[in-house]
Jmol script that loads the backbone (N, CA, C; Angstrom):
load data "model"
ATOM      1  N   UNK A   1      87.214  96.587 117.686  1.00  0.00           N
ATOM      2  CA  UNK A   1      86.216  96.889 116.695  1.00  0.00           C
ATOM      3  C   UNK A   1      85.762  95.749 116.094  1.00  0.00           C
ATOM      4  N   UNK A   2      84.484  95.844 116.260  1.00  0.00           N
ATOM      5  CA  UNK A   2      83.848  94.362 115.743  1.00  0.00           C
ATOM      6  C   UNK A   2      83.673  94.336 114.410  1.00  0.00           C
ATOM      7  N   UNK A   3      83.785  95.297 113.630  1.00  0.00           N
ATOM      8  CA  UNK A   3      83.775  95.296 112.206  1.00  0.00           C
ATOM      9  C   UNK A   3      85.053  95.729 111.529  1.00  0.00           C
ATOM     10  N   UNK A   4      86.132  95.695 112.024  1.00  0.00           N
ATOM     11  CA  UNK A   4      87.588  96.021 111.596  1.00  0.00           C
ATOM     12  C   UNK A   4      88.071  94.592 111.008  1.00  0.00           C
ATOM     13  N   UNK A   5      88.248  94.639 109.865  1.00  0.00           N
ATOM     14  CA  UNK A   5      89.021  93.444 109.013  1.00  0.00           C
ATOM     15  C   UNK A   5      90.273  92.792 109.898  1.00  0.00           C
ATOM     16  N   UNK A   6      91.189  93.817 110.254  1.00  0.00           N
ATOM     17  CA  UNK A   6      92.385  93.616 110.712  1.00  0.00           C
ATOM     18  C   UNK A   6      92.149  92.933 112.296  1.00  0.00           C
ATOM     19  N   UNK A   7      91.102  93.706 112.821  1.00  0.00           N
ATOM     20  CA  UNK A   7      90.913  93.279 114.173  1.00  0.00           C
ATOM     21  C   UNK A   7      90.566  91.832 114.175  1.00  0.00           C
ATOM     22  N   UNK A   8      89.624  91.327 113.412  1.00  0.00           N
ATOM     23  CA  UNK A   8      89.219  90.046 112.945  1.00  0.00           C
ATOM     24  C   UNK A   8      90.289  88.935 112.555  1.00  0.00           C
ATOM     25  N   UNK A   9      91.203  89.515 111.937  1.00  0.00           N
ATOM     26  CA  UNK A   9      92.427  88.649 111.558  1.00  0.00           C
ATOM     27  C   UNK A   9      93.117  88.452 112.931  1.00  0.00           C
ATOM     28  N   UNK A  10      93.311  89.546 113.528  1.00  0.00           N
ATOM     29  CA  UNK A  10      94.171  89.551 114.750  1.00  0.00           C
ATOM     30  C   UNK A  10      93.443  88.483 115.842  1.00  0.00           C
ATOM     31  N   UNK A  11      92.062  88.328 115.816  1.00  0.00           N
ATOM     32  CA  UNK A  11      91.353  87.539 116.777  1.00  0.00           C
ATOM     33  C   UNK A  11      91.286  86.122 116.230  1.00  0.00           C
ATOM     34  N   UNK A  12      91.845  85.907 114.882  1.00  0.00           N
ATOM     35  CA  UNK A  12      91.663  84.624 114.223  1.00  0.00           C
ATOM     36  C   UNK A  12      90.325  84.179 113.626  1.00  0.00           C
ATOM     37  N   UNK A  13      89.411  85.032 113.552  1.00  0.00           N
ATOM     38  CA  UNK A  13      88.113  84.955 112.789  1.00  0.00           C
ATOM     39  C   UNK A  13      88.382  84.852 111.507  1.00  0.00           C
ATOM     40  N   UNK A  14      89.369  85.434 110.818  1.00  0.00           N
ATOM     41  CA  UNK A  14      89.760  85.384 109.435  1.00  0.00           C
ATOM     42  C   UNK A  14      91.355  84.770 109.321  1.00  0.00           C
ATOM     43  N   UNK A  15      91.380  83.910 108.604  1.00  0.00           N
ATOM     44  CA  UNK A  15      92.670  83.187 108.443  1.00  0.00           C
ATOM     45  C   UNK A  15      93.834  84.307 107.803  1.00  0.00           C
ATOM     46  N   UNK A  16      94.736  83.899 108.040  1.00  0.00           N
ATOM     47  CA  UNK A  16      96.110  84.876 107.127  1.00  0.00           C
ATOM     48  C   UNK A  16      97.372  84.124 107.216  1.00  0.00           C
ATOM     49  N   UNK A  17      98.352  84.474 106.505  1.00  0.00           N
ATOM     50  CA  UNK A  17      99.385  84.016 106.590  1.00  0.00           C
ATOM     51  C   UNK A  17     100.405  84.787 107.557  1.00  0.00           C
ATOM     52  N   UNK A  18     100.253  84.346 108.712  1.00  0.00           N
ATOM     53  CA  UNK A  18     100.982  85.143 110.013  1.00  0.00           C
ATOM     54  C   UNK A  18     102.525  84.774 109.602  1.00  0.00           C
ATOM     55  N   UNK A  19     103.255  85.966 109.963  1.00  0.00           N
ATOM     56  CA  UNK A  19     104.947  86.275 109.898  1.00  0.00           C
ATOM     57  C   UNK A  19     105.075  86.353 111.283  1.00  0.00           C
ATOM     58  N   UNK A  20     104.392  86.815 112.310  1.00  0.00           N
ATOM     59  CA  UNK A  20     105.001  87.325 113.624  1.00  0.00           C
ATOM     60  C   UNK A  20     103.667  87.701 114.208  1.00  0.00           C
ATOM     61  N   UNK A  21     103.732  87.319 115.468  1.00  0.00           N
ATOM     62  CA  UNK A  21     102.799  87.969 116.896  1.00  0.00           C
ATOM     63  C   UNK A  21     103.492  88.193 118.105  1.00  0.00           C
ATOM     64  N   UNK A  22     103.079  88.971 118.756  1.00  0.00           N
ATOM     65  CA  UNK A  22     103.519  89.173 120.270  1.00  0.00           C
ATOM     66  C   UNK A  22     102.545  89.759 120.921  1.00  0.00           C
ATOM     67  N   UNK A  23     102.600  90.273 122.155  1.00  0.00           N
ATOM     68  CA  UNK A  23     101.581  90.837 122.766  1.00  0.00           C
ATOM     69  C   UNK A  23     101.017  92.312 122.277  1.00  0.00           C
ATOM     70  N   UNK A  24     101.966  92.962 121.382  1.00  0.00           N
ATOM     71  CA  UNK A  24     101.604  94.326 120.994  1.00  0.00           C
ATOM     72  C   UNK A  24     101.297  94.202 119.338  1.00  0.00           C
ATOM     73  N   UNK A  25     101.746  93.330 118.699  1.00  0.00           N
ATOM     74  CA  UNK A  25     102.001  93.475 117.311  1.00  0.00           C
ATOM     75  C   UNK A  25     101.576  92.300 116.549  1.00  0.00           C
ATOM     76  N   UNK A  26     101.108  92.300 115.473  1.00  0.00           N
ATOM     77  CA  UNK A  26     100.743  91.278 114.569  1.00  0.00           C
ATOM     78  C   UNK A  26     101.460  91.377 113.072  1.00  0.00           C
ATOM     79  N   UNK A  27     101.884  90.548 112.375  1.00  0.00           N
ATOM     80  CA  UNK A  27     102.340  90.743 111.175  1.00  0.00           C
ATOM     81  C   UNK A  27     102.078  89.584 110.419  1.00  0.00           C
ATOM     82  N   UNK A  28     101.400  89.771 109.006  1.00  0.00           N
ATOM     83  CA  UNK A  28     101.189  89.036 108.088  1.00  0.00           C
ATOM     84  C   UNK A  28     101.315  89.352 106.705  1.00  0.00           C
ATOM     85  N   UNK A  29     101.256  88.319 105.824  1.00  0.00           N
ATOM     86  CA  UNK A  29     101.376  88.566 104.250  1.00  0.00           C
ATOM     87  C   UNK A  29     100.057  89.242 103.872  1.00  0.00           C
ATOM     88  N   UNK A  30     100.343  90.031 102.722  1.00  0.00           N
ATOM     89  CA  UNK A  30      98.974  90.866 102.237  1.00  0.00           C
ATOM     90  C   UNK A  30      98.559  89.602 101.102  1.00  0.00           C
ATOM     91  N   UNK A  31      97.252  89.803 101.193  1.00  0.00           N
ATOM     92  CA  UNK A  31      96.573  88.724 100.277  1.00  0.00           C
ATOM     93  C   UNK A  31      96.609  89.375  98.938  1.00  0.00           C
ATOM     94  N   UNK A  32      96.958  90.619  98.399  1.00  0.00           N
ATOM     95  CA  UNK A  32      97.019  91.085  97.223  1.00  0.00           C
ATOM     96  C   UNK A  32      98.283  91.727  97.062  1.00  0.00           C
ATOM     97  N   UNK A  33      99.544  90.679  97.183  1.00  0.00           N
ATOM     98  CA  UNK A  33     100.929  91.412  96.852  1.00  0.00           C
ATOM     99  C   UNK A  33     101.330  92.243  95.977  1.00  0.00           C
ATOM    100  N   UNK A  34     102.230  93.340  96.205  1.00  0.00           N
ATOM    101  CA  UNK A  34     102.446  94.089  95.020  1.00  0.00           C
ATOM    102  C   UNK A  34     103.839  93.751  94.552  1.00  0.00           C
ATOM    103  N   UNK A  35     104.331  92.674  95.425  1.00  0.00           N
ATOM    104  CA  UNK A  35     105.901  92.203  95.211  1.00  0.00           C
ATOM    105  C   UNK A  35     105.991  91.069  95.714  1.00  0.00           C
ATOM    106  N   UNK A  36     107.226  90.244  95.302  1.00  0.00           N
ATOM    107  CA  UNK A  36     107.218  89.055  95.827  1.00  0.00           C
ATOM    108  C   UNK A  36     107.360  88.895  97.416  1.00  0.00           C
ATOM    109  N   UNK A  37     107.747  89.731  98.035  1.00  0.00           N
ATOM    110  CA  UNK A  37     107.645  90.022  99.439  1.00  0.00           C
ATOM    111  C   UNK A  37     106.772  91.115  99.910  1.00  0.00           C
ATOM    112  N   UNK A  38     105.745  90.899 100.395  1.00  0.00           N
ATOM    113  CA  UNK A  38     104.909  92.084 100.816  1.00  0.00           C
ATOM    114  C   UNK A  38     103.942  91.579 102.133  1.00  0.00           C
ATOM    115  N   UNK A  39     104.328  92.172 103.170  1.00  0.00           N
ATOM    116  CA  UNK A  39     103.610  91.754 104.343  1.00  0.00           C
ATOM    117  C   UNK A  39     103.371  93.244 105.276  1.00  0.00           C
ATOM    118  N   UNK A  40     102.317  92.955 106.097  1.00  0.00           N
ATOM    119  CA  UNK A  40     101.792  94.129 106.961  1.00  0.00           C
ATOM    120  C   UNK A  40     102.453  94.113 108.394  1.00  0.00           C
ATOM    121  N   UNK A  41     102.530  95.200 108.908  1.00  0.00           N
ATOM    122  CA  UNK A  41     102.762  95.052 110.688  1.00  0.00           C
ATOM    123  C   UNK A  41     101.795  95.977 111.001  1.00  0.00           C
ATOM    124  N   UNK A  42     100.899  95.433 112.072  1.00  0.00           N
ATOM    125  CA  UNK A  42      99.824  96.099 112.407  1.00  0.00           C
ATOM    126  C   UNK A  42      99.874  96.161 114.051  1.00  0.00           C
ATOM    127  N   UNK A  43      99.535  96.998 114.777  1.00  0.00           N
ATOM    128  CA  UNK A  43      99.136  97.050 116.046  1.00  0.00           C
ATOM    129  C   UNK A  43      98.055  96.060 116.356  1.00  0.00           C
ATOM    130  N   UNK A  44      98.020  95.442 117.590  1.00  0.00           N
ATOM    131  CA  UNK A  44      97.128  94.771 118.076  1.00  0.00           C
ATOM    132  C   UNK A  44      95.890  95.651 118.512  1.00  0.00           C
ATOM    133  N   UNK A  45      96.381  96.865 119.124  1.00  0.00           N
ATOM    134  CA  UNK A  45      95.463  98.034 119.742  1.00  0.00           C
ATOM    135  C   UNK A  45      94.771  98.439 118.259  1.00  0.00           C
ATOM    136  N   UNK A  46      93.330  98.688 118.403  1.00  0.00           N
ATOM    137  CA  UNK A  46      92.734  99.316 117.186  1.00  0.00           C
ATOM    138  C   UNK A  46      93.163 100.772 117.131  1.00  0.00           C
ATOM    139  N   UNK A  47      94.042 101.306 116.303  1.00  0.00           N
ATOM    140  CA  UNK A  47      94.181 102.811 115.991  1.00  0.00           C
ATOM    141  C   UNK A  47      93.689 102.740 114.534  1.00  0.00           C
ATOM    142  N   UNK A  48      92.707 103.477 114.199  1.00  0.00           N
ATOM    143  CA  UNK A  48      92.048 103.671 112.799  1.00  0.00           C
ATOM    144  C   UNK A  48      93.082 103.994 111.816  1.00  0.00           C
ATOM    145  N   UNK A  49      94.055 105.034 112.158  1.00  0.00           N
ATOM    146  CA  UNK A  49      94.914 105.613 111.284  1.00  0.00           C
ATOM    147  C   UNK A  49      96.104 106.177 111.736  1.00  0.00           C
ATOM    148  N   UNK A  50      96.834 106.893 111.042  1.00  0.00           N
ATOM    149  CA  UNK A  50      98.177 107.568 111.562  1.00  0.00           C
ATOM    150  C   UNK A  50      97.654 109.021 112.069  1.00  0.00           C
ATOM    151  N   UNK A  51      96.686 109.399 111.641  1.00  0.00           N
ATOM    152  CA  UNK A  51      95.893 110.826 112.334  1.00  0.00           C
ATOM    153  C   UNK A  51      95.566 110.672 113.712  1.00  0.00           C
ATOM    154  N   UNK A  52      95.336 109.251 114.288  1.00  0.00           N
ATOM    155  CA  UNK A  52      95.066 109.066 115.649  1.00  0.00           C
ATOM    156  C   UNK A  52      96.337 109.090 116.465  1.00  0.00           C
ATOM    157  N   UNK A  53      97.455 108.771 116.064  1.00  0.00           N
ATOM    158  CA  UNK A  53      98.610 108.697 116.799  1.00  0.00           C
ATOM    159  C   UNK A  53      99.155 109.681 117.535  1.00  0.00           C
ATOM    160  N   UNK A  54      99.523 109.714 118.801  1.00  0.00           N
ATOM    161  CA  UNK A  54     100.109 110.739 119.398  1.00  0.00           C
ATOM    162  C   UNK A  54     101.350 110.226 120.209  1.00  0.00           C
ATOM    163  N   UNK A  55     102.069 111.122 121.167  1.00  0.00           N
ATOM    164  CA  UNK A  55     103.257 110.780 121.766  1.00  0.00           C
ATOM    165  C   UNK A  55     103.051 109.546 122.329  1.00  0.00           C
ATOM    166  N   UNK A  56     102.052 109.081 122.843  1.00  0.00           N
ATOM    167  CA  UNK A  56     101.737 107.853 123.799  1.00  0.00           C
ATOM    168  C   UNK A  56     102.165 106.787 122.879  1.00  0.00           C
ATOM    169  N   UNK A  57     102.281 106.766 121.350  1.00  0.00           N
ATOM    170  CA  UNK A  57     102.173 105.621 120.753  1.00  0.00           C
ATOM    171  C   UNK A  57     103.723 105.522 120.184  1.00  0.00           C
ATOM    172  N   UNK A  58     104.617 106.427 120.792  1.00  0.00           N
ATOM    173  CA  UNK A  58     105.955 106.369 120.275  1.00  0.00           C
ATOM    174  C   UNK A  58     106.730 104.895 120.241  1.00  0.00           C
ATOM    175  N   UNK A  59     106.540 104.528 121.491  1.00  0.00           N
ATOM    176  CA  UNK A  59     107.203 103.172 121.624  1.00  0.00           C
ATOM    177  C   UNK A  59     106.637 101.987 120.542  1.00  0.00           C
ATOM    178  N   UNK A  60     105.310 101.911 120.554  1.00  0.00           N
ATOM    179  CA  UNK A  60     104.650 101.117 119.641  1.00  0.00           C
ATOM    180  C   UNK A  60     105.057 101.167 118.448  1.00  0.00           C
ATOM    181  N   UNK A  61     104.996 102.529 117.803  1.00  0.00           N
ATOM    182  CA  UNK A  61     105.452 102.657 116.381  1.00  0.00           C
ATOM    183  C   UNK A  61     107.134 102.410 116.081  1.00  0.00           C
ATOM    184  N   UNK A  62     107.969 102.710 117.202  1.00  0.00           N
ATOM    185  CA  UNK A  62     109.222 102.200 116.895  1.00  0.00           C
ATOM    186  C   UNK A  62     109.325 100.749 116.814  1.00  0.00           C
ATOM    187  N   UNK A  63     108.639 100.139 117.731  1.00  0.00           N
ATOM    188  CA  UNK A  63     108.661  98.506 117.839  1.00  0.00           C
ATOM    189  C   UNK A  63     108.321  98.130 116.470  1.00  0.00           C
ATOM    190  N   UNK A  64     107.034  98.673 115.917  1.00  0.00           N
ATOM    191  CA  UNK A  64     106.595  98.002 114.462  1.00  0.00           C
ATOM    192  C   UNK A  64     107.719  98.277 113.602  1.00  0.00           C
ATOM    193  N   UNK A  65     108.494  99.340 113.325  1.00  0.00           N
ATOM    194  CA  UNK A  65     109.265  99.649 112.403  1.00  0.00           C
ATOM    195  C   UNK A  65     110.470  98.771 112.582  1.00  0.00           C
ATOM    196  N   UNK A  66     111.086  98.644 113.870  1.00  0.00           N
ATOM    197  CA  UNK A  66     111.978  97.842 114.076  1.00  0.00           C
ATOM    198  C   UNK A  66     111.848  96.324 113.795  1.00  0.00           C
ATOM    199  N   UNK A  67     110.695  95.991 114.105  1.00  0.00           N
ATOM    200  CA  UNK A  67     110.311  94.198 113.908  1.00  0.00           C
ATOM    201  C   UNK A  67     109.899  94.441 112.293  1.00  0.00           C
ATOM    202  N   UNK A  68     109.441  95.330 111.684  1.00  0.00           N
ATOM    203  CA  UNK A  68     109.240  95.291 110.199  1.00  0.00           C
ATOM    204  C   UNK A  68     110.615  94.946 109.509  1.00  0.00           C
ATOM    205  N   UNK A  69     111.742  95.932 109.889  1.00  0.00           N
ATOM    206  CA  UNK A  69     112.919  95.729 109.511  1.00  0.00           C
ATOM    207  C   UNK A  69     113.611  94.412 109.640  1.00  0.00           C
ATOM    208  N   UNK A  70     113.457  93.825 111.014  1.00  0.00           N
ATOM    209  CA  UNK A  70     113.863  92.551 111.009  1.00  0.00           C
ATOM    210  C   UNK A  70     113.245  91.425 109.930  1.00  0.00           C
ATOM    211  N   UNK A  71     111.978  91.438 110.022  1.00  0.00           N
ATOM    212  CA  UNK A  71     111.384  90.706 109.311  1.00  0.00           C
ATOM    213  C   UNK A  71     111.403  90.661 107.727  1.00  0.00           C
ATOM    214  N   UNK A  72     111.698  92.080 107.246  1.00  0.00           N
ATOM    215  CA  UNK A  72     111.874  91.926 105.953  1.00  0.00           C
ATOM    216  C   UNK A  72     113.163  91.363 105.583  1.00  0.00           C
ATOM    217  N   UNK A  73     114.270  91.735 106.328  1.00  0.00           N
ATOM    218  CA  UNK A  73     115.639  91.185 105.927  1.00  0.00           C
ATOM    219  C   UNK A  73     115.753  89.651 106.176  1.00  0.00           C
ATOM    220  N   UNK A  74     114.515  89.007 107.176  1.00  0.00           N
ATOM    221  CA  UNK A  74     114.348  87.517 107.030  1.00  0.00           C
ATOM    222  C   UNK A  74     113.774  86.881 105.961  1.00  0.00           C
ATOM    223  N   UNK A  75     112.839  87.904 105.269  1.00  0.00           N
ATOM    224  CA  UNK A  75     112.100  87.258 104.245  1.00  0.00           C
ATOM    225  C   UNK A  75     112.695  87.492 103.044  1.00  0.00           C
ATOM    226  N   UNK A  76     114.035  88.011 102.817  1.00  0.00           N
ATOM    227  CA  UNK A  76     115.149  87.931 101.874  1.00  0.00           C
ATOM    228  C   UNK A  76     115.284  89.368 101.178  1.00  0.00           C
ATOM    229  N   UNK A  77     114.908  90.290 101.940  1.00  0.00           N
ATOM    230  CA  UNK A  77     115.110  91.811 101.361  1.00  0.00           C
ATOM    231  C   UNK A  77     116.451  92.596 101.799  1.00  0.00           C
ATOM    232  N   UNK A  78     117.423  91.776 101.977  1.00  0.00           N
ATOM    233  CA  UNK A  78     118.511  92.510 102.550  1.00  0.00           C
ATOM    234  C   UNK A  78     119.127  93.583 101.622  1.00  0.00           C
ATOM    235  N   UNK A  79     118.732  93.477 100.579  1.00  0.00           N
ATOM    236  CA  UNK A  79     118.874  94.650  99.565  1.00  0.00           C
ATOM    237  C   UNK A  79     118.116  96.077  99.675  1.00  0.00           C
ATOM    238  N   UNK A  80     117.107  95.741 100.422  1.00  0.00           N
ATOM    239  CA  UNK A  80     116.181  96.912 100.647  1.00  0.00           C
ATOM    240  C   UNK A  80     114.684  96.529 100.243  1.00  0.00           C
ATOM    241  N   UNK A  81     113.871  97.422 100.728  1.00  0.00           N
ATOM    242  CA  UNK A  81     112.391  97.095 100.649  1.00  0.00           C
ATOM    243  C   UNK A  81     111.533  98.635 100.718  1.00  0.00           C
ATOM    244  N   UNK A  82     110.469  98.548 100.564  1.00  0.00           N
ATOM    245  CA  UNK A  82     109.743  99.869 100.585  1.00  0.00           C
ATOM    246  C   UNK A  82     108.678  99.896 101.981  1.00  0.00           C
ATOM    247  N   UNK A  83     108.804 100.875 102.640  1.00  0.00           N
ATOM    248  CA  UNK A  83     107.737 100.806 103.740  1.00  0.00           C
ATOM    249  C   UNK A  83     106.770 101.801 103.456  1.00  0.00           C
ATOM    250  N   UNK A  84     105.567 101.517 103.712  1.00  0.00           N
ATOM    251  CA  UNK A  84     104.312 102.368 103.267  1.00  0.00           C
ATOM    252  C   UNK A  84     103.359 102.338 104.223  1.00  0.00           C
ATOM    253  N   UNK A  85     102.877 103.549 104.794  1.00  0.00           N
ATOM    254  CA  UNK A  85     101.714 103.763 105.431  1.00  0.00           C
ATOM    255  C   UNK A  85     100.622 104.694 104.759  1.00  0.00           C
ATOM    256  N   UNK A  86      99.687 104.034 104.339  1.00  0.00           N
ATOM    257  CA  UNK A  86      98.539 104.982 103.677  1.00  0.00           C
ATOM    258  C   UNK A  86      97.580 105.499 104.793  1.00  0.00           C
ATOM    259  N   UNK A  87      97.391 106.749 104.565  1.00  0.00           N
ATOM    260  CA  UNK A  87      96.698 107.566 105.888  1.00  0.00           C
ATOM    261  C   UNK A  87      95.583 108.204 105.118  1.00  0.00           C
ATOM    262  N   UNK A  88      94.262 107.835 105.440  1.00  0.00           N
ATOM    263  CA  UNK A  88      92.895 108.549 105.101  1.00  0.00           C
ATOM    264  C   UNK A  88      92.810 108.175 103.620  1.00  0.00           C
ATOM    265  N   UNK A  89      91.548 109.002 103.214  1.00  0.00           N
ATOM    266  CA  UNK A  89      91.060 108.753 102.017  1.00  0.00           C
ATOM    267  C   UNK A  89      92.103 108.990 100.851  1.00  0.00           C
ATOM    268  N   UNK A  90      92.465 110.189 100.861  1.00  0.00           N
ATOM    269  CA  UNK A  90      93.415 110.688  99.959  1.00  0.00           C
ATOM    270  C   UNK A  90      94.866 109.877  99.947  1.00  0.00           C
ATOM    271  N   UNK A  91      95.327 109.459 101.019  1.00  0.00           N
ATOM    272  CA  UNK A  91      96.329 108.606 101.151  1.00  0.00           C
ATOM    273  C   UNK A  91      96.035 107.080 100.993  1.00  0.00           C
ATOM    274  N   UNK A  92      94.723 106.849 100.250  1.00  0.00           N
ATOM    275  CA  UNK A  92      94.172 105.555  99.692  1.00  0.00           C
ATOM    276  C   UNK A  92      94.337 104.496 100.855  1.00  0.00           C
ATOM    277  N   UNK A  93      94.089 104.935 102.174  1.00  0.00           N
ATOM    278  CA  UNK A  93      93.929 103.867 103.120  1.00  0.00           C
ATOM    279  C   UNK A  93      92.750 103.061 102.647  1.00  0.00           C
ATOM    280  N   UNK A  94      92.752 101.737 102.598  1.00  0.00           N
ATOM    281  CA  UNK A  94      91.677 100.984 102.314  1.00  0.00           C
ATOM    282  C   UNK A  94      90.954 100.209 103.684  1.00  0.00           C
ATOM    283  N   UNK A  95      91.826  99.883 104.566  1.00  0.00           N
ATOM    284  CA  UNK A  95      91.476  99.345 106.026  1.00  0.00           C
ATOM    285  C   UNK A  95      91.780 100.198 107.100  1.00  0.00           C
ATOM    286  N   UNK A  96      90.738 100.809 107.647  1.00  0.00           N
ATOM    287  CA  UNK A  96      90.737 101.708 108.787  1.00  0.00           C
ATOM    288  C   UNK A  96      91.248 101.153 109.996  1.00  0.00           C
ATOM    289  N   UNK A  97      92.668 100.582 110.120  1.00  0.00           N
ATOM    290  CA  UNK A  97      93.419  99.978 111.156  1.00  0.00           C
ATOM    291  C   UNK A  97      94.659 100.436 110.769  1.00  0.00           C
ATOM    292  N   UNK A  98      95.374 101.115 111.403  1.00  0.00           N
ATOM    293  CA  UNK A  98      96.891 101.409 111.306  1.00  0.00           C
ATOM    294  C   UNK A  98      97.724 100.257 110.756  1.00  0.00           C
ATOM    295  N   UNK A  99      98.414 100.383 109.696  1.00  0.00           N
ATOM    296  CA  UNK A  99      99.283  99.338 109.149  1.00  0.00           C
ATOM    297  C   UNK A  99     100.289  99.757 108.362  1.00  0.00           C
ATOM    298  N   UNK A 100     101.409  99.011 108.500  1.00  0.00           N
ATOM    299  CA  UNK A 100     102.641  99.413 107.715  1.00  0.00           C
ATOM    300  C   UNK A 100     102.890  98.288 106.624  1.00  0.00           C
ATOM    301  N   UNK A 101     103.105  98.783 105.433  1.00  0.00           N
ATOM    302  CA  UNK A 101     103.243  97.692 104.466  1.00  0.00           C
ATOM    303  C   UNK A 101     104.840  97.535 104.342  1.00  0.00           C
ATOM    304  N   UNK A 102     105.279  96.320 104.288  1.00  0.00           N
ATOM    305  CA  UNK A 102     106.785  96.277 103.872  1.00  0.00           C
ATOM    306  C   UNK A 102     106.816  95.491 102.483  1.00  0.00           C
ATOM    307  N   UNK A 103     107.150  96.130 101.498  1.00  0.00           N
ATOM    308  CA  UNK A 103     107.334  95.561 100.256  1.00  0.00           C
ATOM    309  C   UNK A 103     108.586  95.520  99.523  1.00  0.00           C
ATOM    310  N   UNK A 104     109.156  94.377  99.106  1.00  0.00           N
ATOM    311  CA  UNK A 104     110.267  94.125  98.500  1.00  0.00           C
ATOM    312  C   UNK A 104     110.548  92.784  97.702  1.00  0.00           C
ATOM    313  N   UNK A 105     111.719  92.463  97.520  1.00  0.00           N
ATOM    314  CA  UNK A 105     111.901  91.237  96.795  1.00  0.00           C
ATOM    315  C   UNK A 105     112.576  91.501  95.402  1.00  0.00           C
ATOM    316  N   UNK A 106     112.368  92.442  94.821  1.00  0.00           N
ATOM    317  CA  UNK A 106     112.866  92.830  93.568  1.00  0.00           C
ATOM    318  C   UNK A 106     112.339  94.383  93.099  1.00  0.00           C
ATOM    319  N   UNK A 107     113.067  94.861  92.178  1.00  0.00           N
ATOM    320  CA  UNK A 107     112.754  96.057  91.812  1.00  0.00           C
ATOM    321  C   UNK A 107     111.570  96.146  90.852  1.00  0.00           C
ATOM    322  N   UNK A 108     110.318  95.932  91.369  1.00  0.00           N
ATOM    323  CA  UNK A 108     109.147  95.828  90.805  1.00  0.00           C
ATOM    324  C   UNK A 108     108.134  97.300  90.884  1.00  0.00           C
ATOM    325  N   UNK A 109     108.597  97.790  91.844  1.00  0.00           N
ATOM    326  CA  UNK A 109     107.896  99.224  92.251  1.00  0.00           C
ATOM    327  C   UNK A 109     108.244 100.500  91.567  1.00  0.00           C
ATOM    328  N   UNK A 110     107.680 101.248  91.158  1.00  0.00           N
ATOM    329  CA  UNK A 110     108.008 102.427  90.582  1.00  0.00           C
ATOM    330  C   UNK A 110     108.493 103.239  91.405  1.00  0.00           C
ATOM    331  N   UNK A 111     109.312 104.404  91.165  1.00  0.00           N
ATOM    332  CA  UNK A 111     109.757 105.572  91.836  1.00  0.00           C
ATOM    333  C   UNK A 111     108.792 106.216  92.629  1.00  0.00           C
ATOM    334  N   UNK A 112     109.305 107.302  93.323  1.00  0.00           N
ATOM    335  CA  UNK A 112     108.294 107.974  94.140  1.00  0.00           C
ATOM    336  C   UNK A 112     107.329 108.539  93.489  1.00  0.00           C
ATOM    337  N   UNK A 113     106.116 108.640  93.994  1.00  0.00           N
ATOM    338  CA  UNK A 113     104.909 109.408  93.210  1.00  0.00           C
ATOM    339  C   UNK A 113     105.345 110.728  92.684  1.00  0.00           C
ATOM    340  N   UNK A 114     104.789 110.951  91.536  1.00  0.00           N
ATOM    341  CA  UNK A 114     105.254 112.278  90.971  1.00  0.00           C
ATOM    342  C   UNK A 114     103.767 112.890  90.696  1.00  0.00           C
ATOM    343  N   UNK A 115     103.712 114.251  90.815  1.00  0.00           N
ATOM    344  CA  UNK A 115     102.836 115.135  90.332  1.00  0.00           C
ATOM    345  C   UNK A 115     102.325 114.816  89.029  1.00  0.00           C
TER     346      UNK A 115
END
end "model"
wireframe off; spacefill off
backbone 0.3
color backbone group
């Protein structure tokens, strides 16, 4: 996608603080961190949101979660972290390229969302 912020980051057109990269996945620190540790894991393939995911994406999603877990521990979150996937307007998705937030480092996050 020519106008996708995350596709531009993957291509190197926009700088980032990269955590990891391989042929399928790119991980980088959030520019507006919600906690001492806050990075995102994204697929290199442009998938706009979780709404577009189907059974063909099983391996990719599993790889993203497993990698994110390994990276979170490596970033100092052995006691735990939060994983968030915002989906769509109501889910407060801001960039329409599937991404998983890994957030931790201390207990600065509130409990689960309440009505």
